[in-house]
SEKE-383873 format. One record per residue (C-alpha): residue in three letters; x negated, y negated, z negated. Coordinates in Angstrom, 1 decimal. Example, Ala and Ser with C-alpha at 12.3 -4.5 7.8 and 13.67 -1.06 7.14 Angstrom:
   residu        x        y        z
      ALA    -12.3      4.5     -7.8
      SER    -13.7      1.1     -7.1
END
This chain:
   residu        x        y        z
      UNK     -9.4    -18.0    -37.8
      UNK     -9.2    -15.3    -35.8
      UNK     -9.2    -12.2    -38.6
      UNK     -6.3     -9.5    -38.0
      UNK     -7.3     -7.5    -41.4
      UNK     -4.5     -8.5    -43.9
      UNK     -6.0     -7.6    -47.1
      UNK     -3.3    -10.2    -49.4
      UNK     -0.2    -11.6    -48.3
      UNK      0.4    -14.7    -50.1
      UNK      4.6    -15.6    -50.2
      UNK      5.4    -19.0    -51.8
      UNK      9.3    -19.3    -51.0
      UNK     11.6    -21.8    -53.6
      UNK     15.0    -22.0    -53.0
      UNK     14.8    -24.8    -55.7
      UNK     11.9    -26.6    -55.7
      UNK     10.8    -28.1    -58.8
      UNK     11.5    -31.6    -57.6
      UNK     15.2    -30.5    -57.9
      UNK     14.8    -29.3    -61.9
      UNK     14.7    -32.9    -63.8
      UNK     10.9    -32.5    -65.0
      UNK      8.8    -34.9    -67.5
      UNK      5.4    -35.6    -66.1
      UNK      4.0    -33.6    -69.6
      UNK      6.3    -30.7    -68.5
      UNK      4.6    -30.7    -64.7
      UNK      1.2    -31.2    -66.4
      UNK      1.6    -28.4    -68.2
      UNK      3.2    -26.0    -65.4
      UNK     -0.1    -27.2    -62.9
      UNK     -2.4    -26.2    -66.2
      UNK     -1.6    -21.9    -65.5
      UNK     -3.2    -22.2    -62.4
      UNK     -6.6    -21.4    -62.9
      UNK     -5.0    -18.7    -64.6
      UNK     -2.8    -17.2    -61.6
      UNK     -6.2    -17.3    -59.7
      UNK     -8.2    -15.8    -62.2
      UNK     -5.7    -12.8    -62.6
      UNK     -5.2    -12.4    -59.2
      UNK     -9.3    -11.5    -58.7
      UNK     -8.7     -9.0    -61.0
      UNK     -5.3     -7.5    -59.9
      UNK     -6.6     -7.8    -56.4
      UNK    -10.2     -6.7    -56.4
      UNK    -10.6     -3.3    -54.3
      UNK    -13.8     -1.0    -54.3
      UNK    -13.6     -2.3    -50.1
      UNK    -13.3     -6.0    -50.5
      UNK    -13.2     -7.5    -47.5
      UNK    -14.2    -11.4    -46.8
      UNK    -12.3    -13.3    -44.5
      UNK     -9.2    -11.6    -45.5
      UNK     -5.7    -13.0    -44.1
      UNK     -3.5    -14.8    -47.2
      UNK      0.1    -15.8    -46.0
      UNK      1.3    -18.8    -47.4
      UNK      5.3    -19.3    -47.4
      UNK      5.8    -23.3    -48.3
      UNK      8.7    -25.2    -47.1
      UNK      8.0    -28.6    -45.7
      UNK      8.9    -30.4    -49.2
      UNK      6.6    -28.1    -51.1
      UNK      5.9    -29.2    -54.8
      UNK      2.6    -30.4    -56.5
      UNK      2.9    -26.9    -58.1
      UNK      2.6    -24.9    -54.4
      UNK      0.4    -27.4    -53.3
      UNK     -2.1    -27.0    -56.2
      UNK     -2.1    -22.9    -55.8
      UNK     -2.6    -23.2    -51.7
      UNK     -5.4    -25.2    -52.4
      UNK     -7.3    -23.1    -55.0
      UNK     -7.3    -20.5    -52.7
      UNK     -7.9    -22.5    -49.0
      UNK    -11.2    -24.2    -50.9
      UNK    -12.6    -21.6    -52.8
      UNK    -16.4    -22.1    -52.3
      UNK    -16.3    -18.1    -51.8
      UNK    -13.9    -18.2    -48.8
      UNK    -12.4    -14.5    -49.8
      UNK     -9.4    -15.3    -48.0
      UNK     -8.2    -16.9    -44.9
      UNK     -5.0    -18.6    -45.2
      UNK     -2.1    -19.3    -43.2
      UNK      1.3    -21.1    -44.0
      UNK      4.5    -19.9    -43.1
      UNK      8.0    -20.1    -43.9
      UNK     10.2    -17.5    -45.0
      UNK     13.3    -19.1    -43.6
      UNK     12.3    -18.9    -40.1
      UNK     11.9    -15.6    -37.7
      UNK      8.2    -14.3    -37.9
      UNK      6.9    -13.9    -34.7
      UNK      5.9    -10.5    -32.8
      UNK      2.9     -9.5    -34.8
      UNK      2.9     -5.8    -33.4
      UNK     -0.9     -6.5    -32.5
      UNK     -1.6     -6.5    -35.9
      UNK     -2.1     -2.4    -36.9
      UNK     -4.3     -2.8    -40.5
      UNK     -2.0     -2.2    -43.9
      UNK     -2.2     -5.0    -46.6
      UNK     -3.4     -4.3    -49.6
      UNK     -1.9     -7.1    -51.8
      UNK      0.8     -9.3    -51.9
      UNK      1.5    -12.4    -54.1
      UNK      4.9    -14.2    -54.4
      UNK      6.0    -17.2    -56.1
      UNK      9.7    -17.7    -56.8
      UNK     11.7    -20.0    -59.1
      UNK     13.9    -17.0    -60.0
      UNK     14.7    -13.5    -59.1
      UNK     17.4    -14.2    -56.2
      UNK     14.4    -16.0    -54.4
      UNK     12.6    -12.6    -54.3
      UNK     15.0    -11.5    -51.4
      UNK     14.1    -13.4    -48.5
      UNK     10.2    -13.0    -48.5
      UNK     10.7     -9.3    -48.9
      UNK     13.0     -8.8    -45.8
      UNK     10.1    -10.9    -44.1
      UNK      7.5     -8.6    -44.9
      UNK      8.9     -5.3    -44.3
      UNK      9.2     -6.5    -40.7
      UNK      5.8     -6.6    -40.5
      UNK      3.6     -4.0    -39.7
      UNK      1.4     -5.0    -42.2
      UNK      3.9     -4.0    -44.9
      UNK      2.4     -1.9    -47.5
      UNK      4.7     -0.5    -50.5
      UNK      1.6      0.6    -52.4
      UNK      0.1     -2.4    -52.2
      UNK     -0.8     -4.6    -55.3
      UNK      2.0     -7.4    -55.9
      UNK      1.8    -10.4    -57.9
      UNK      5.1    -12.3    -58.5
      UNK      4.7    -15.5    -60.1
      UNK      7.8    -17.9    -61.8
      UNK      7.0    -21.1    -60.7
      UNK      9.4    -22.1    -63.7
      UNK      9.4    -22.0    -67.4
      UNK     11.9    -19.6    -68.5
      UNK     13.6    -19.7    -72.2
      UNK     13.4    -16.6    -74.0
      UNK     16.6    -16.2    -73.3
      UNK     16.4    -15.9    -69.5
      UNK     13.0    -14.4    -69.6
      UNK     13.6    -10.7    -70.0
      UNK     16.3    -10.8    -67.8
      UNK     14.6    -12.5    -65.1
      UNK     11.5    -10.4    -64.9
      UNK     13.7     -6.7    -65.3
      UNK     15.4     -8.1    -62.2
      UNK     12.5     -8.8    -60.0
      UNK     10.9     -5.5    -61.2
      UNK     13.9     -3.7    -60.0
      UNK     14.3     -5.2    -56.6
      UNK     11.1     -4.5    -55.9
      UNK     11.7     -0.7    -57.1
      UNK     14.7     -0.6    -54.8
      UNK     12.2     -0.8    -51.9
      UNK      9.5      1.6    -53.7
      UNK      7.1     -0.7    -54.4
      UNK      5.9      0.0    -58.0
      UNK      2.8     -1.9    -58.6
      UNK      4.0     -4.9    -59.3
      UNK      2.6     -7.2    -61.9
      UNK      5.2    -10.6    -62.9
      UNK      3.4    -13.4    -64.3
      UNK      5.4    -15.8    -66.6
      UNK      4.4    -19.1    -68.0
      UNK      5.5    -19.0    -72.1
      UNK      7.5    -21.5    -73.1
      UNK      6.8    -24.6    -74.0
      UNK      2.8    -23.8    -73.4
      UNK      0.0    -23.2    -71.7
      UNK     -0.5    -19.7    -71.4
      UNK      0.6    -17.6    -68.5
      UNK      1.4    -14.2    -69.3
      UNK      1.7    -11.6    -67.1
      UNK      4.2     -8.4    -67.6
      UNK      4.9     -4.8    -65.7
      UNK      6.7     -1.8    -66.4
      UNK      5.1      1.9    -66.3
      UNK      7.3      4.4    -64.5
      UNK      6.1      7.7    -65.9
      UNK      5.3      6.2    -69.3
      UNK      6.1      8.7    -72.1
      UNK      8.1     11.4    -70.1
      UNK      9.8      9.0    -67.5
      UNK     10.3      9.5    -63.8
      UNK     10.7      6.4    -62.2
      UNK     14.3      6.5    -62.4
      UNK     15.1      3.0    -63.9
      UNK     13.2      0.3    -65.7
      UNK     13.0      1.1    -69.5
      UNK     10.3     -0.6    -71.2
      UNK      8.5     -4.1    -70.2
      UNK      5.2     -4.1    -71.3
      UNK      2.9     -7.0    -71.7
      UNK     -0.8     -6.3    -69.8
      UNK     -2.7    -10.0    -69.8
      UNK     -2.6    -12.7    -71.1
      UNK     -4.4    -16.3    -70.0
      UNK     -5.1    -19.8    -71.4
      UNK     -7.0    -22.3    -69.4
      UNK     -8.2    -24.8    -72.0
      UNK    -10.5    -27.6    -73.1
      UNK    -13.6    -26.3    -75.8
      UNK    -14.7    -29.3    -77.3
      UNK    -18.1    -29.7    -78.5
      UNK    -20.2    -27.8    -81.0
      UNK    -23.3    -28.8    -81.8
      UNK    -24.0    -26.8    -85.1
      UNK    -23.0    -24.0    -82.5
      UNK    -24.5    -25.1    -79.7
      UNK    -21.7    -25.1    -77.8
      UNK    -21.0    -27.5    -75.4
      UNK    -17.3    -29.0    -73.9
      UNK    -16.1    -27.4    -71.5
      UNK    -13.0    -25.7    -69.4
      UNK    -12.8    -22.2    -70.9
      UNK    -10.6    -19.1    -70.3
      UNK     -9.1    -17.5    -73.4
      UNK     -7.8    -13.9    -72.5
      UNK     -6.3    -11.4    -74.1
      UNK     -5.9     -7.6    -72.3
      UNK     -3.8     -4.6    -73.1
      UNK     -4.0     -2.7    -69.9
      UNK     -6.0      0.1    -71.5
      UNK     -3.6      0.5    -74.1
      UNK     -1.5      2.3    -70.9
      UNK     -2.1      4.6    -68.0
      UNK     -2.0      3.9    -64.4
      UNK      1.0      3.1    -62.9
      UNK      1.0      6.1    -60.4
      UNK     -1.0      8.5    -62.7
      UNK     -2.5     11.9    -61.0
      UNK     -0.1     14.3    -63.2
      UNK      3.7     13.8    -63.5
      UNK      4.6     15.8    -66.7
      UNK      7.0     18.3    -64.4
      UNK      9.2     15.6    -63.4
      UNK     11.9     16.7    -61.4
      UNK     11.1     16.1    -57.0
      UNK     14.8     16.2    -55.8
      UNK     14.7     17.8    -52.4
      UNK     17.8     18.2    -50.0
      UNK     17.3     21.4    -47.1
      UNK     19.3     23.6    -44.8
      UNK     19.0     27.0    -44.7
      UNK     16.5     27.2    -41.6
      UNK     14.3     30.4    -41.1
      UNK     11.4     30.4    -41.4
      UNK     11.2     27.0    -43.0
      UNK     14.0     27.7    -45.7
      UNK     14.9     30.9    -46.3
      UNK     17.8     32.0    -48.8
      UNK     21.6     30.9    -48.9
      UNK     23.8     28.1    -50.7
      UNK     23.6     29.6    -54.1
      UNK     20.1     30.8    -54.0
      UNK     16.4     29.4    -52.1
      UNK     14.3     32.3    -51.8
      UNK     10.7     31.5    -49.6
      UNK     10.1     30.0    -46.6
      UNK      7.0     28.1    -44.8
      UNK      8.4     24.2    -46.3
      UNK      9.6     26.4    -49.8
      UNK      6.3     27.4    -50.3
      UNK      4.4     24.1    -49.1
      UNK      6.3     22.3    -52.0
      UNK      5.6     24.8    -54.3
      UNK      2.2     24.0    -54.3
      UNK      2.3     20.6    -53.9
      UNK      4.6     20.4    -57.2
      UNK      2.3     23.0    -58.9
      UNK     -0.4     21.2    -58.1
      UNK      1.1     17.4    -58.9
      UNK      3.5     19.3    -62.0
      UNK      6.3     18.3    -60.6
      UNK      9.5     20.7    -60.7
      UNK     11.2     20.8    -57.6
      UNK     15.4     20.9    -57.2
      UNK     16.5     21.8    -54.1
      UNK     20.2     21.0    -53.0
      UNK     21.4     22.7    -49.9
      UNK     23.1     20.7    -46.7
      UNK     26.2     21.9    -45.1
      UNK     25.5     23.7    -42.0
      UNK     28.0     21.2    -39.8
      UNK     25.8     18.3    -41.3
      UNK     22.3     19.5    -39.6
      UNK     24.3     19.9    -36.3
      UNK     26.1     16.9    -36.2
      UNK     25.2     13.7    -34.3
      UNK     22.3     11.8    -36.1
      UNK     23.8      8.1    -37.4
      UNK     22.5      5.5    -39.6
      UNK     25.6      6.4    -41.4
      UNK     24.7      6.3    -45.1
      UNK     27.4      7.6    -46.7
      UNK     28.4     10.8    -44.6
      UNK     25.3     11.6    -42.6
      UNK     22.3     14.0    -42.3
      UNK     20.3     11.5    -44.5
      UNK     23.0     10.2    -47.1
      UNK     21.3     12.4    -49.9
      UNK     18.2     10.3    -49.1
      UNK     19.2      7.0    -48.3
      UNK     21.7      6.8    -51.7
      UNK     18.3      8.4    -53.1
      UNK     20.0     11.2    -54.8
      UNK     17.3     12.8    -53.9
      UNK     13.6     12.0    -53.0
      UNK     13.0     14.7    -49.8
      UNK     14.6     16.5    -46.7
      UNK     13.2     19.9    -45.3
      UNK     14.8     22.4    -42.9
      UNK     12.4     22.5    -39.9
      UNK     13.3     18.5    -39.5
      UNK     11.1     16.0    -37.0
      UNK     11.1     12.5    -36.5
      UNK     13.6     10.9    -33.8
      UNK     14.5      7.0    -33.7
      UNK     16.9      6.3    -36.6
      UNK     14.7      8.4    -38.9
      UNK     11.5      6.1    -38.0
      UNK     13.9      3.1    -39.1
      UNK     15.4      4.6    -42.3
      UNK     12.9      6.9    -43.4
      UNK      9.4      7.8    -44.2
      UNK      8.1     11.2    -42.9
      UNK      5.0     12.9    -44.0
      UNK      1.9     14.5    -41.3
      UNK      3.4     16.9    -39.1
      UNK      1.9     20.5    -40.1
      UNK      4.2     22.7    -37.6
      UNK      4.7     22.4    -33.9
      UNK      8.4     23.9    -32.6
      UNK     10.2     23.9    -29.4
      UNK     13.8     23.2    -28.6
      UNK     14.0     25.7    -25.9
      UNK     17.1     28.1    -24.6
      UNK     17.9     31.7    -25.9
      UNK     20.0     33.8    -23.7
      UNK     20.7     38.0    -24.0
      UNK     18.0     39.9    -23.3
      UNK     18.1     42.2    -19.9
      UNK     20.1     45.0    -20.0
      UNK     18.4     48.4    -19.8
      UNK     18.2     49.3    -15.8
      UNK     20.8     52.5    -15.3
      UNK     18.9     56.0    -16.4
      UNK     20.2     57.8    -13.8
      UNK     17.8     56.4    -11.4
      UNK     14.8     57.6    -13.8
      UNK     14.2     61.2    -11.8
      UNK     14.0     59.1     -8.7
      UNK     12.0     55.7     -9.5
      UNK      9.2     57.4    -10.3
      UNK      7.9     57.2     -6.2
      UNK      8.6     54.2     -4.4
      UNK     11.3     54.5     -1.2
      UNK      7.9     55.0      1.2
      UNK      6.4     57.8     -1.2
      UNK     10.0     59.3     -0.9
      UNK     10.8     59.4      2.7
      UNK      6.8     60.8      3.5
      UNK      7.5     63.7      1.0
      UNK     11.2     64.5      2.4
      UNK      9.2     64.3      5.9
      UNK      6.6     66.4      5.1
      UNK      9.4     69.1      4.0
      UNK     11.0     68.8      7.1
      UNK      8.1     69.0      9.4
      UNK      6.2     72.0      7.1
      UNK      9.8     74.1      7.6
      UNK      9.6     73.4     11.6
      UNK      6.3     74.8     11.5
      UNK      6.9     77.5      9.4
      UNK     10.1     78.5     11.5
      UNK      7.9     77.9     14.5
      UNK      5.1     80.4     12.8
      UNK      7.8     83.3     11.7
      UNK      9.2     83.2     15.6
      UNK      6.0     83.7     17.0
      UNK      5.4     86.7     14.8
      UNK      8.4     87.9     14.7
      UNK      8.6     88.8     10.9
      UNK     12.3     87.8      9.4
      UNK     15.1     86.8     11.3
      UNK     15.9     83.5      9.8
      UNK     16.8     80.5     10.6
      UNK     15.8     76.7     10.2
      UNK     17.6     76.5      7.3
      UNK     16.4     78.9      5.5
      UNK     12.5     78.0      6.2
      UNK     13.2     74.6      4.8
      UNK     14.5     76.2      1.4
      UNK     11.1     78.0      1.8
      UNK      9.0     75.0      2.6
      UNK     10.6     73.0     -0.2
      UNK      9.7     76.1     -2.6
      UNK      5.8     75.5     -1.9
      UNK      6.0     71.9     -2.5
      UNK      7.5     72.4     -5.7
      UNK      5.0     74.8     -6.5
      UNK      7.6     77.5     -7.5
      UNK      8.3     81.5     -5.7
      UNK      9.4     81.8     -1.9
      UNK      9.2     85.2      0.1
      UNK      7.2     84.7      3.1
      UNK      3.9     86.8      4.0
      UNK      2.8     85.9      7.2
      UNK      0.2     88.7      9.2
      UNK     -2.0     85.8     10.6
      UNK     -5.1     84.1      9.1
      UNK     -4.2     81.0     10.4
      UNK     -0.6     80.4      8.9
      UNK     -2.2     82.0      5.1
      UNK     -4.3     79.1      5.4
      UNK     -2.1     76.5      6.4
      UNK      0.3     77.9      3.5
      UNK     -2.5     77.7      1.1
      UNK     -3.2     74.1      1.7
      UNK      0.7     73.2      1.8
      UNK      0.1     75.2     -2.2
      UNK     -2.0     73.1     -3.2
      UNK     -0.2     69.9     -1.7
      UNK      2.7     70.8     -3.6
      UNK      0.7     71.7     -6.9
      UNK     -0.8     68.2     -7.1
      UNK      2.5     66.7     -6.0
      UNK      4.6     68.6     -8.8
      UNK      1.7     67.6    -11.3
      UNK      2.2     63.7     -9.9
      UNK      6.1     63.5    -10.0
      UNK      5.9     65.7    -13.4
      UNK      3.0     63.3    -15.2
      UNK      5.1     60.0    -14.4
      UNK      8.5     61.3    -15.0
      UNK      7.4     61.5    -18.7
      UNK      6.1     57.8    -18.8
      UNK      9.6     57.3    -17.0
      UNK     11.7     58.6    -19.5
      UNK     10.0     57.6    -22.3
      UNK      9.6     53.6    -21.2
      UNK     12.8     52.0    -21.5
      UNK     13.7     49.9    -18.0
      UNK     15.4     46.5    -18.0
      UNK     17.6     44.5    -15.3
      UNK     16.1     41.1    -14.2
      UNK     15.6     38.9    -17.1
      UNK     16.9     34.9    -17.0
      UNK     13.8     33.1    -17.6
      UNK     14.2     29.0    -16.2
      UNK     17.4     27.3    -16.2
      UNK     17.9     27.3    -12.8
      UNK     18.3     31.4    -13.0
      UNK     20.8     30.7    -15.7
      UNK     22.5     27.9    -13.9
      UNK     22.5     30.4    -10.4
      UNK     23.9     33.2    -12.7
      UNK     26.7     31.1    -14.0
      UNK     25.7     30.8    -17.3
      UNK     27.5     28.4    -20.0
      UNK     25.7     26.5    -22.9
      UNK     26.0     25.6    -26.0
      UNK     23.9     24.2    -29.1
      UNK     24.1     21.2    -31.6
      UNK     25.6     18.0    -31.4
      UNK     22.7     16.3    -31.9
      UNK     20.6     18.4    -28.8
      UNK     23.4     16.5    -26.3
      UNK     21.5     13.5    -26.2
      UNK     18.8     15.3    -24.4
      UNK     21.0     16.3    -21.0
      UNK     22.0     12.3    -20.7
      UNK     19.6     12.1    -17.2
      UNK     20.9     11.6    -13.9
      UNK     19.3     14.6    -12.7
      UNK     22.0     17.4    -11.2
      UNK     20.4     20.2    -14.0
      UNK     21.1     17.5    -16.4
      UNK     25.0     16.5    -15.3
      UNK     25.2     20.5    -14.9
      UNK     24.5     21.1    -18.2
      UNK     26.1     18.8    -20.2
      UNK     29.5     19.6    -18.1
      UNK     29.0     22.9    -19.4
      UNK     28.2     21.8    -22.9
      UNK     29.9     23.6    -25.8
      UNK     28.9     22.6    -29.1
      UNK     27.9     24.8    -32.1
      UNK     28.8     23.7    -35.4
      UNK     26.9     26.6    -37.0
      UNK     24.1     27.6    -34.9
      UNK     23.5     31.2    -36.6
      UNK     26.7     31.6    -35.6
      UNK     26.4     30.9    -32.0
      UNK     23.1     33.1    -32.0
      UNK     25.4     35.9    -33.3
      UNK     27.4     35.1    -29.8
      UNK     24.8     36.8    -27.9
      UNK     25.6     39.8    -28.6
      UNK     28.6     39.8    -27.2
      UNK     28.5     37.3    -24.2
      UNK     25.9     38.2    -21.4
      UNK     26.1     34.6    -20.0
      UNK     25.6     31.8    -22.3
      UNK     22.6     30.2    -23.3
      UNK     21.8     28.8    -26.8
      UNK     19.9     25.5    -27.3
      UNK     17.5     26.7    -30.2
      UNK     14.6     26.2    -32.0
      UNK     12.3     28.8    -31.3
      UNK     10.4     29.6    -34.5
      UNK     14.4     29.7    -35.5
      UNK     15.4     32.0    -33.0
      UNK     12.9     34.5    -33.8
      UNK     13.5     34.5    -37.6
      UNK     16.9     34.3    -37.9
      UNK     18.9     36.5    -40.1
      UNK     21.9     36.1    -37.5
      UNK     20.3     38.0    -34.8
      UNK     17.8     40.5    -34.0
      UNK     14.3     39.3    -32.1
      UNK     14.9     42.1    -29.7
      UNK     18.3     41.0    -29.1
      UNK     17.5     37.6    -27.5
      UNK     15.0     35.9    -25.3
      UNK     14.0     32.6    -25.3
      UNK     12.6     30.6    -22.2
      UNK      8.9     30.4    -21.8
      UNK      7.1     26.9    -23.0
      UNK      7.3     25.3    -19.6
      UNK     11.3     25.7    -19.7
      UNK     11.5     23.9    -23.1
      UNK     13.9     21.2    -23.5
      UNK     11.3     19.5    -25.4
      UNK      8.7     20.2    -28.5
      UNK      8.3     18.5    -31.4
      UNK      6.2     18.1    -34.7
      UNK      7.9     19.3    -37.9
      UNK      7.5     16.8    -41.0
      UNK      9.5     16.1    -44.7
      UNK     11.4     13.3    -44.4
      UNK     11.4     10.8    -47.5
      UNK     13.3      7.6    -48.7
      UNK     11.6      4.8    -47.3
      UNK      8.3      4.0    -48.8
      UNK      8.2      6.6    -51.3
      UNK      5.6      6.5    -53.3
      UNK      4.4     10.2    -54.1
      UNK      4.1      9.8    -49.9
      UNK      0.5      9.4    -50.0
      UNK     -0.3     11.9    -52.3
      UNK      2.0     14.7    -50.4
      UNK     -0.2     13.8    -47.2
      UNK     -3.1     14.3    -48.7
      UNK     -2.4     17.6    -50.1
      UNK     -0.5     19.0    -46.6
      UNK     -3.9     17.7    -45.1
      UNK     -5.3     20.4    -47.7
      UNK     -3.0     23.1    -47.0
      UNK     -3.3     23.1    -43.4
      UNK     -7.1     22.7    -43.7
      UNK     -7.4     25.9    -45.8
      UNK     -5.3     28.0    -43.4
      UNK     -2.7     28.9    -45.9
      UNK      0.3     27.5    -43.5
      UNK     -0.6     30.8    -41.4
      UNK     -0.3     32.9    -44.4
      UNK      2.9     31.5    -45.4
      UNK      4.2     31.6    -42.0
      UNK      3.4     35.4    -41.9
      UNK      5.0     35.7    -45.3
      UNK      8.1     34.1    -44.3
      UNK      8.5     36.3    -41.6
      UNK      7.9     39.2    -43.2
      UNK     11.1     38.8    -45.0
      UNK     12.8     39.0    -41.5
      UNK     10.7     42.3    -40.7
      UNK     11.5     43.8    -44.2
      UNK     15.3     42.8    -44.0
      UNK     15.3     44.5    -40.5
      UNK     13.9     47.6    -41.7
      UNK     15.8     48.0    -44.5
      UNK     19.1     47.4    -42.3
      UNK     17.3     50.2    -39.4
      UNK     17.2     52.2    -42.4
      UNK     20.5     51.9    -43.4
      UNK     21.7     52.5    -40.0
      UNK     19.6     55.4    -39.1
      UNK     22.6     57.9    -40.1
      UNK     25.0     56.8    -37.1
      UNK     23.4     58.7    -34.8
      UNK     22.8     56.4    -32.0
      UNK     19.4     55.7    -32.4
      UNK     16.4     56.8    -30.0
      UNK     13.4     57.5    -32.1
      UNK     13.3     59.6    -35.0
      UNK     11.8     58.8    -38.5
      UNK      8.2     59.5    -37.1
      UNK      8.8     56.7    -34.4
      UNK      8.9     59.3    -31.6
      UNK     11.2     58.9    -28.8
      UNK     13.8     61.6    -28.5
      UNK     14.9     62.6    -24.9
      UNK     19.0     62.4    -24.5
      UNK     20.9     63.6    -21.9
      UNK     21.6     60.0    -20.4
      UNK     17.8     60.1    -20.0
      UNK     17.8     62.9    -17.4
      UNK     21.3     62.8    -16.1
      UNK     19.9     61.7    -12.8
      UNK     19.1     65.6    -12.4
      UNK     22.4     66.3    -13.4
      UNK     24.2     64.2    -10.7
      UNK     21.5     65.3     -8.1
      UNK     22.6     68.9     -9.2
      UNK     26.4     68.2     -9.3
      UNK     26.3     66.6     -5.5
      UNK     24.2     69.5     -4.5
      UNK     26.9     71.8     -5.6
      UNK     29.6     69.7     -4.1
      UNK     27.7     70.1     -0.7
      UNK     27.3     73.4     -1.0
      UNK     30.8     73.8     -1.9
      UNK     31.6     71.3      1.0
      UNK     29.3     73.6      3.4
      UNK     30.6     76.9      2.4
      UNK     34.3     75.3      3.2
      UNK     33.1     74.0      6.6
      UNK     31.5     77.1      7.3
      UNK     34.7     79.5      6.7
      UNK     36.7     77.3      8.2
      UNK     34.0     77.6     11.4
      UNK     33.9     80.9     11.6
      UNK     37.7     81.7     11.3
      UNK     37.8     79.1     14.1
      UNK     35.3     81.2     16.1
      UNK     37.3     84.3     16.0
      UNK     40.1     82.7     16.9
      UNK     39.3     80.9     19.5
      UNK     36.6     83.3     20.7
      UNK     33.7     80.8     20.4
      UNK     30.3     81.6     22.3
      UNK     27.3     81.4     20.0
      UNK     25.4     77.6     20.2
      UNK     22.1     76.4     18.8
      UNK     24.2     75.7     15.4
      UNK     24.5     80.0     14.9
      UNK     20.8     80.0     15.7
      UNK     18.9     77.4     13.7
      UNK     21.3     76.2     11.1
      UNK     23.7     78.5     10.1
END
């Protein structure tokens, strides 16, 4: 039968077969009499709204199976309705690869002689891809239990399945020295309980398959009938809709924007707001415990005593949050909710420094524009000198006319009054050029002075390596650089472990040549450093991208309901709203810190957000003026020395005397 949709797994395991127990024929016949009731009650518990014809039943029977086991096998296999297919297996042997089966099992039936025989089939079933802790589980004791042993064995079975987060369990026990089949179970949330331990055992069904004598006066014919009593309606469902404000224990690290707070108090955060909405809907109370920061950055291991997942593995907490994601170890040890946020692990470096401000007065135009403008000044000075030579108006040299030309180009006053109309027309055009140049210079100067400039920003891993950067981050990030390529080897060789990632982020204020491997979401929301003080590489340079989810204890029974609510929250757009609220906490804090530090006198902006020009914004002009004064002083000294030498040595006039001095 090629049927891969597993709806029922029927597991029969007997470490002590009935043949090993002294038993007379009457007792064996009495034991076989409950088989019809087992079949009937299984049909009741295994009934589903989406019943599937041809679903698979796996029966685990040893080669020396007893008559009781074989009778149950035939009752399922020879059912004329053929609701289930039957497959025989042995729990004591390794199971073949079943990865091709993807649908989860809906029901399980386990037949055991005592509670100690339950471990082997559970181990086998949990390794199968069809394992479903939320399925209906029926456990049948294949031997009669005395009243003294009965409660102990039933409680042991329920407890062992509860340790694997299996709550939908019904235990079938034959009442001692009778043919009555009893069904016992427990209700995790009964009378204010919070699924912590098994407190009360409840009888939910009784069934007896008996022969009814013929009663002609009542028109009743002789037949085999079921006599049943049902008590299930007296109790609520195993997993209710609301949980009367039971605690939901949550382990978390302080990791903005997902969790905002400190070791003693959780304030807000994306995941905290989500849990508040989920617990309010389910009528639970979240109880948070903060994980040490050293654990969150340490190498992730399967250690259930001191590792990151120790609280969940030891059942001290139910969930873990804090911007977590799945990894090979968590997939094996824990269960995860559906993802609800996408984050990146990337490199964050200090922002590029401000470029030197003394260049502000020069970078308005590029080099070629400046060269052309200076060339025009010298060329115009040469023309003016020639015009003055032709007209013989003033006895001046080329240096003086160079000053006149510079004055015209800057639209300032210059003393020169030519007589010829052609020269005046040239000066009018030159003055319009100077007017345009002066307006362009001053308009661009305002933009340059009020807009900060930066040095080239390190934005790729190759640039960081070329600039001699060191690398740091969490210990559990080092595994991403165990690769043979040159870049990974270089990073691994220069990698330093940070036990506290926020402290490492704070180092970016002082250390200019270090890159921190950091969550992109956390880097832009961390309280350790301002968002404007660090730069994270673009997404193309990510170390890797991952989906954020909550981690829960393996097969947590509330996980399906939590996933359903997360899906509704995502579809409603609340995640985006909560993310903005989480970021607003950081913005408000930055504004408060800025307000408290405004009196320090070092700011560049006024209370109205206007840029206040300081001396360093225009220091280039003062430096240029100082350079001019120094050159003038040097020129003056040179002239004095030249004229003294000329009088002493009686030098003749030369071109420098005529045109420059």
